[in-house]
C-alpha positions, 0 to 999 in steps of 0.5 A, spaced: 166 233 322 170 239 321 170 241 314 177 242 312 177 250 309 181 254 303 182 248 298 175 248 295 176 246 288 184 244 289 186 237 289 190 234 295 194 228 296 193 224 303 198 219 304 196 215 309 190 212 309 189 209 317 184 213 321 187 220 321 188 219 313 181 217 311 178 222 317 182 227 313 180 225 306 172 225 308 174 233 311 177 235 305 171 233 301 166 236 305 170 242 304 170 242 296 176 239 295 178 233 292 182 228 296 188 224 292 189 218 297 195 214 297 197 208 302 203 203 301 199 198 304 193 194 299 189 193 306 189 200 307 187 202 299 182 197 299 179 201 306 179 207 303 176 205 296 170 201 301 169 208 304 168 211 297 175 214 296 179 212 290 186 211 291 192 214 286 199 212 286 203 219 289 210 214 288 209 215 280 212 220 276 209 226 275 203 224 281 204 230 285 202 236 279 197 240 280 197 238 288 195 244 292 198 241 298 200 233 301 197 231 308 201 226 311 198 222 316 203 222 323 206 215 323 210 217 316 217 220 317 218 227 313 225 228 315 228 223 320 231 217 319 230 219 312 223 222 308 218 218 305 219 218 298 212 221 296 214 227 302 221 227 299 219 229 292 213 234 295 219 237 298 223 238 291 216 240 288 215 245 292 208 242 294 206 244 301 206 238 306 201 238 312 198 234 316 191 233 319 192 238 326 194 243 321 188 242 317 184 242 324 186 250 326 186 253 320 179 250 319 176 250 325 173 257 326 166 259 323 161 263 320 158 266 327 163 265 332 164 272 332 156 273 335 158 269 341 159 271 348 163 266 349 166 263 342 169 255 342 176 254 346 181 249 344 186 246 350 193 242 347 197 238 351 203 235 349 210 232 353 213 225 354 209 222 359 203 224 362 199 228 356 193 222 354 192 222 362 193 230 362 188 231 356 183 226 359 183 230 366 182 237 364 176 233 359 173 230 366 174 237 369 170 240 364 164 236 363 164 235 371 163 243 371 157 242 365 162 245 360 161 242 353 167 239 351 170 233 346 177 230 346 181 228 340 187 227 337 193 222 340 186 220 344 180 218 342 177 221 336 181 224 330 182 232 330 178 232 324 172 228 325 169 232 331 162 235 331 163 244 330 164 245 337 158 251 339 157 256 344 162 255 350 164 248 347 172 246 349 176 242 345 181 238 348 187 235 344 192 231 346 198 231 341 205 227 339 211 230 337 210 226 330 204 231 330 206 238 333 212 238 329 208 238 321 203 241 323 203 248 319 198 251 323 198 250 331 194 256 335 191 253 341 188 257 347 191 254 352 197 250 351 200 245 356 207 242 356 207 236 360 215 234 361 220 232 357 225 225 356 228 221 351 223 218 346 222 217 339 229 220 338 231 217 331 224 220 328 227 227 331 234 226 328 236 226 337 233 230 343 234 238 340 229 236 335 225 231 339 225 237 344 223 243 338 218 239 335 214 240 342 216 247 343 212 249 335 206 249 340 208 255 344 212 258 338 208 258 332 201 261 335 203 263 341 197 260 345 193 266 350 195 261 356 201 256 357 202 251 362 209 248 362 212 243 367 219 245 369 222 240 373 226 239 366 231 243 363 227 244 356 221 246 361 224 252 364 228 254 357 221 253 354 217 258 360 223 263 360 222 264 352 214 264 352 214 269 358 216 276 358 218 275 365 217 272 372 211 275 373 207 274 367 201 271 368 200 268 361 205 263 364 204 258 369 210 254 371 208 246 374 212 242 377 211 235 382 216 235 388 219 243 388 215 248 391 214 254 386 216 262 388 215 269 385 210 274 382 208 269 377 202 264 376 204 257 379 201 250 381 206 245 384 206 238 388 209 236 394 207 229 398 201 229 396 199 236 397 197 241 390 198 248 391 197 255 386 200 260 388 199 267 384 202 274 385 207 271 391 200 267 395 197 261 395 190 262 393 189 254 393 190 248 396 188 241 395 190 234 399 191 228 393 193 223 396 185 220 397 184 221 390 184 214 387 185 215 380 191 219 381 196 215 385 204 217 385 208 223 384 207 223 377 199 223 376 200 229 381 203 232 376 198 231 371 194 233 376 197 240 377 198 241 369 190 239 369 189 244 375 193 250 371 189 249 364 182 249 368 184 254 371 186 258 365 180 257 362 176 261 368 174 255 373 174 255 380 178 251 385 172 248 388 169 245 381 176 242 380 177 239 386 171 236 386 172 233 379 179 231 381 176 226 386 171 224 381 176 221 376 177 214 375 184 214 371 185 212 364 185 204 361 193 201 362 196 207 366 197 206 373 189 202 372 188 199 378 185 192 376 182 189 382 185 187 389 185 179 391 188 178 398 190 184 399 194 184 393 193 190 388 194 188 380 196 195 377 196 196 369 201 201 367 202 198 359 202 204 357 210 205 361 213 203 354 219 207 356 224 208 361 222 215 364 214 212 364 216 205 368 220 210 373 214 214 375 210 208 376 215 204 380 215 211 385 208 211 385 208 204 389 212 200 394 212 192 396 212 191 388 212 185 384 214 187 377 212 185 370 217 188 365 219 187 358 218 186 351 221 190 345 227 194 349 229 201 347 236 203 347 240 202 353 234 197 356 233 199 364 239 201 366 237 207 368 232 205 373 237 202 378 235 208 382 228 206 382 229 198 384 228 200 392 220 198 392 222 192 388 221 185 392 222 181 385 222 183 377 218 178 373 221 179 365 217 177 359 218 178 351 223 179 347 228 183 351 227 179 358 234 177 358 237 183 357 233 186 362 236 181 367 243 182 366 241 190 368 238 188 374 243 187 379 242 183 385 234 185 384 231 178 385 228 176 378 225 170 374 224 171 366 217 168 365 218 169 357 209 170 357 204 174 361 200 168 363 207 166 367 208 172 369 202 174 372 201 167 375 208 167 379 208 174 381 201 172 384 203 166 387 208 170 391 205 177 392 205 178 400 198 182 403 199 189 401 204 188 395 203 190 388 203 187 382 205 192 377 205 191 369 210 197 368 214 195 361 219 199 360 218 197 352 215 197 346 209 191 346 210 190 338 214 183 339 208 180 342 202 185 341 200 189 336 200 195 341 200 197 349 192 196 349 192 190 347 198 188 352 194 191 358 188 187 356 192 181 356 195 182 363 188 184 365 185 177 363 190 173 366 188 177 373 181 176 371 183 168 371 186 168 377 179 171 381 175 166 377 172 160 381 
């Protein structure tokens, strides 16, 4: 546990008592603070009581009096579309509002670090798509290299639940826009920006607010090295703002598809090959095409970002290449489930928006596409340019009929349930084709989360293979 520093003897409110909220309460108490927890859910309050914390109703008048700070869980809106009543009251009263990420960065350093030859370092990864895979890939490479590593944040454990890192250790964090938007301290050694596409726009008041939340990771603390995907205008703008010129080696530009030239430092992938350039010359090259855990251009972008981050930490190219080859991928993200009769079954349940679904569709040909769920604004109209490899779509969930109207001439069938979709796709698939779950929609109409949706897909596939 990372004991929270700076609040010894103080009362600190904690709003939201899920995983991160309870970890925050424990870390505050470990640092000598008096946590004052609250959640609108009676079930969550009961869970806090079971963990030894006494909830206090922070919605009542005067409840914020005497609080040194209010720590907010990431799922609770603090500005758009409307701030939670407790947060609004804290802002009106001048009570500082923070989250567990901010507490982590202000509390990570401890006595004895100055005597270490190599103090612990933090790599923080944000972006719209690929950040989970990039985070896991960085951690995998570091483990392969024998570096002590912990993975936390929006993946793995809560940031305050990790063990205090020791000599030479690295902490790799996945940070969502919800987390970067509110944190009062953001000081990673290496910051990674994968890409940007529309998502969570209601929470950030539009695309500008969404990008501003991501940008804070680079603007607030000034990382020693910034790894920035430049395939969108926002990434190009961020790289320009972060660096002092085209030759500034503190910025490593990353691309999946374009050759990056110039005097600076870059890592890019074209036609399945990764290349690293420094000072106008190539210093490393890797063939990514045969690496089973990294299929498609979107995973090649993830590989480039992870490569750049690990090079920024001082790892050698050959060591990184060997680790890339052994990466198995993450569950629910272009995950090869099995192959039956020459047909591959791939679980990309994490493709919850159009951009991530497009990346999945571009990674394969001969696709039997399972899509649908709780659709987002615009549906799947933007996927029209990426449907050339789709042999047929099998539509499920709340948005099945709406999606069908946007598929044009692409063959499709409304299946409603995952079991029907998997059964129909498997029955019609030919050897060499892929049955791909890439929903392009949220899961909440039929499942509590994308993980459960992916697990149902895998269970249905397992049923096909059963005797």
